[in-house]
C-alpha positions, 0 to 999 in steps of 0.5 A, spaced: 500 499 499 502 506 498 500 511 502 501 519 501 502 525 505 502 532 504 507 537 508 506 544 509 513 548 509 514 555 511 521 559 510 523 563 517 526 569 517 532 566 520 533 561 513 530 555 517 524 551 515 520 548 518 514 543 516 508 539 519 504 533 517 496 533 517 498 528 523 501 533 528 508 531 526 513 538 526 520 538 524 525 544 524 531 543 519 536 548 514 535 546 508 528 542 504 531 536 502 533 535 510 526 537 513 523 531 509 528 526 510 526 528 518 519 528 517 519 522 513 522 519 519 518 522 524 512 519 520 514 512 520 516 512 527 509 514 529 505 509 525 509 504 528 508 506 535 501 507 533 500 500 531 504 497 537 500 501 542 493 498 538 496 491 538 497 492 545 489 495 547 486 489 542 490 484 547 490 477 544 482 476 541 484 480 534 485 480 526 488 485 522 484 487 516 488 492 510 485 499 509 486 502 502 485 510 502 
């Protein structure tokens, strides 16, 4: 499944860049390339953490179903 997310990027007066994703992930870097790398990494970590928390809450009696957007 290929998910895509839209980053909102804003340039600061000091030349830095700030970026955020709709799922409340924020990063700051000096270049757009580094910013997108940081956002991608933070998003992967957040999604995995959310998945692990959901599995813990589900206990032993659950099944997984893929949902395509």
